[in-house]
N, C-alpha and C positions, 0 to 999 in steps of 0.2 A: 500872503503866505497861504500855502495850501493846507487843507484840513488834515491830510494824512500826516504831515509833519507835526501838527499840534497833537494829534492822537498818539503818535509814536513817542512824543516827549511830554505826555500829559502831566507827569509829576512836576516838571519845570513850569508848565503853563498854568497849573492849578492855582498857584499863588497870584498870578495876574488875573485869573478869573475871580478870585476872592477879593482882589482890590476893586474890581469893577462891580461885582454883585456880592456885596458883603453879607447879605442874608443867607447865602448858601453855606451850609456847614461843611466841615472837612469830611464827614461821613458821606454826605451827598456827593461831594466832588469825587470821592473814592468810587462810589457806585456809578457815577457818570463815566468815569474811565476814558474820557476823551471822545465819547460819542456825541456828535453834534445834536442829534435829535433829543437825546436825553438832557443835554444842557439846556436847550430851548424849553423843554417841558418843565424842568425844575425852575427856570427863571419865570416862566408863565405862572406856575403854581405859587412860588414864593412872593412874587410882586403883584399878583392879581391883574395881569395884563393879558391881552389877546395873544394867541399863538403867532399871528402875523407880526405883532410888535416884538415879541421875544425873538423870533427869527431875524428880524431886522437888526435888533441890538447885537445879536451874535455875529451877523454878517459885518456890521460896522466895526465891532471889536476885532474881528479877524483881519480886516483890511488895514487896521491901524497897527498891527503887530509888526 
């Protein structure tokens, strides 16, 4: 799936993001608003992982959609 589609339908995909990364709050998801870099940054911050690992997780999640 291409990220433009995720960004355009963020409200629908936010629930799937919450299932995968449950530590992210609804407020954080609203602020992310479908921006991939913002999502990876929040995952990195919330889970205490490297930026590369957060990016990898986002990419894996995206390909599984």
